[in-house]
C-alpha positions, -999 to 999 in steps of 0.1 A, spaced: -194 430 650 -205 401 671 -180 378 654 -153 404 660 -163 406 697 -162 368 700 -126 368 687 -115 391 715 -99 375 745 -117 400 769 -151 417 768 -150 455 766 -171 481 785 -187 507 762 -195 542 776 -191 579 767 -168 596 792 -142 623 785 -105 614 782 -74 635 781 -43 624 761 -9 638 752 18 625 729 46 636 754 49 654 787 57 688 772 25 691 752 -9 702 766 -33 673 770 -59 671 742 -96 662 748 -113 630 736 -142 607 743 -140 571 754 -156 545 731 -148 513 750 -122 501 775 -106 468 786 -79 459 810 -54 459 781 -65 488 760 -87 518 752 -105 531 722 -113 569 720 -126 595 696 -107 626 688 -106 655 663 -93 646 628 -65 672 628 -27 673 630 -29 666 668 -45 632 662 -21 603 672 -6 581 645 -1 543 644 29 530 665 30 563 684 33 563 722 7 585 741 -3 590 777 -40 589 785 -58 602 817 -93 587 820 -119 573 845 -134 538 846 -166 529 864 -162 501 890 -197 487 897 -206 474 932 -233 451 944 -256 481 949 -273 501 922 -243 524 919 -206 525 910 -173 542 918 -151 560 894 -114 550 893 -90 574 876 -61 559 856 -31 574 839 -17 549 814 9 550 787 2 530 755 10 524 719 -14 534 691 -22 502 673 -49 514 649 -64 547 636 -98 546 619 -113 576 600 -150 579 609 -155 612 591 -136 643 581 -139 656 616 -136 625 638 -110 597 641 -112 565 662 -79 557 679 -72 522 695 -45 522 722 -27 492 738 -16 498 774 20 492 784 7 482 819 -28 466 822 -55 477 846 -59 459 879 -95 447 869 -115 439 837 -140 467 832 -162 447 808 -164 416 831 -178 429 864 -206 403 868 -231 428 853 -248 429 820 -240 456 794 -276 469 795 -275 472 833 -242 490 832 -255 514 806 -286 520 827 -265 528 858 -243 551 838 -273 570 823 -289 573 857 -257 587 871 -255 612 843 -291 623 848 -286 627 885 -255 649 879 -275 671 854 -304 674 878 -281 683 907 -264 710 885 -298 725 875 -307 729 912 -274 746 921 -281 781 907 -287 804 877 -258 790 858 -272 755 860 -294 760 829 -264 770 808 -245 741 822 -274 718 813 -275 732 778 -238 726 775 -243 690 787 -271 686 762 -248 697 735 -222 673 748 -248 646 748 -258 655 712 -221 654 703 -219 620 720 -249 608 701 -233 620 669 -202 601 679 -223 571 688 -238 572 653 -203 575 638 -192 546 659 -223 526 648 -212 533 612 -177 522 621 -192 491 637 -211 484 605 -179 490 586 -161 467 610 -187 440 606 -185 443 568 -147 443 571 -149 412 594 -172 395 570 -148 403 541 -119 391 562 -138 359 570 -145 354 533 -109 362 524 -97 338 552 -120 311 538 -107 317 503 -71 317 516 -78 284 535 -94 269 504 -65 281 482 -41 268 509 -59 234 509 -58 233 471 -21 243 471 -14 217 498 -32 190 478 -12 201 447 20 201 467 11 167 482 3 153 447 36 168 433 55 153 463 39 120 456 49 121 420 84 132 429 86 104 455 73 79 428 98 92 403 126 90 429 116 54 437 115 45 400 148 63 395 163 44 425 150 11 411 164 19 377 197 29 391 198 -3 412 189 -23 382 216 -5 361 241 -11 389 232 -48 390 235 -51 353 268 -32 354 281 -56 380 268 -86 360 284 -72 329 317 -66 348 316 -102 360 308 -114 325 337 -94 311 360 -107 338 349 -143 330 353 -136 293 389 -123 300 396 -154 321 381 -176 294 401 -157 267 433 -163 287 425 -199 292 416 -203 255 448 -186 245 468 -208 268 450 -239 255 455 -227 219 492 -221 227 494 -256 243 476 -271 213 499 -254 189 529 -266 208 515 -301 209 506 -299 172 541 -287 164 555 -315 186 532 -340 169 541 -327 135 578 -329 144 573 -365 157 553 -374 125 580 -358 104 607 -378 122 586 -409 119 581 -403 82 618 -397 79 626 -429 97 600 -448 76 615 -433 45 650 -443 56 637 -478 65 620 -481 31 652 -469 13 673 -494 33 648 -522 27 647 -514 -10 685 -514 -10 686 -548 8 660 -562 -16 680 -549 -46 712 -564 -31 694 -597 -24 680 -597 -59 714 -591 -74 729 -619 -53 701 -642 -62 705 -634 -99 743 -639 -96 738 -673 -78 713 -684 -104 737 -674 -132 766 -691 -115 745 -722 -110 734 -722 -146 770 -718 -158 783 -745 -135 756 -769 -147 763 -762 -183 800 -767 -177 796 -799 -160 773 -812 -187 798 -801 -213 829 -816 -196 816 -850 -190 790 -872 -204 789 -902 -180 770 -934 -183 733 -936 -175 738 -950 -141 766 -926 -134 746 -899 -149 719 -904 -124 744 -905 -96 761 -874 -109 728 -856 -112 719 -865 -77 753 -853 -65 749 -820 -85 715 -815 -70 728 -819 -35 757 -796 -43 734 -770 -58 711 -773 -28 740 -768 -5 752 -738 -23 718 -722 -27 709 -725 9 735 -702 24 735 -676 -4 699 -679 -17 667 -670 0 679 -683 33 708 -659 31 685 -631 22 663 -636 51 693 -639 74 705 -606 61 671 -590 67 670 -603 102 704 -590 109 695 -557 95 663 -554 116 679 -566 148 710 -545 145 708 -522 175 736 -499 163 716 -490 131 697 -457 133 664 -455 113 
């Protein structure tokens, strides 16, 4: 209960005074007893029946709050506040504890009046005893009134015990809530660590994926450039092969023409040689015939014979020179130097 009190923004004043509350203006006010009060809310005890307020219900409460002064006394300030029921606790089958939050706060803080809780309780008890004593001294009915107040005090003590039980329950509940909060925080930390680890793995995977995609992109660009270079090289190779084929065809044509010319030249040379050979053979035959005829026609003397032989030799030499080998070479030179001849 101490932990629960520390979590409150404002300290509460605990006392046992009557309170009247109604759910609307048309209903008759119902009795109750104050448990504690602050400037923002009120806790009261009421009968556990159909008239007990329910959570989120609006009710109007009429109650008094002690305002302590510097002397050993206090003044009672009466308030009429409308509030919303924020919680209903079942203390027993007969009693419920109702917590109300005011729509309009009080003008002071009852639990923070520069006075200790024990001193406040002492002043309240002294005031209650003085009231009882005064009532006993007023007349014959004072005893009955005192008995009624004793019963009310017993009822208040019973309510105090019930409140003590609810306090114990609240402390156990607060402790359970604290444990639950610790477990939730531990689970949250574990989940946060797991989420952080998962995010780290996802980030590492994303970075690896980005690097892989970048590498694949670079490889694709390099492959595209290589394919483009290959296409260019293929075009250049095809062009070079086409040019080489054209040059080879041209070279083959030139070689064929050269071979044709060489063949024609060889044929013409063979023809010239054959013709020269025939002429040489004819000249030799003619010379032989002439020599034989001359020898047969005349048989001169020895000295004339020598002269005739010399003359024949000169004649033969003169004849052989224009039509023999010299004539052949002349014909070959004319054949070669003939510009109008096509090889």
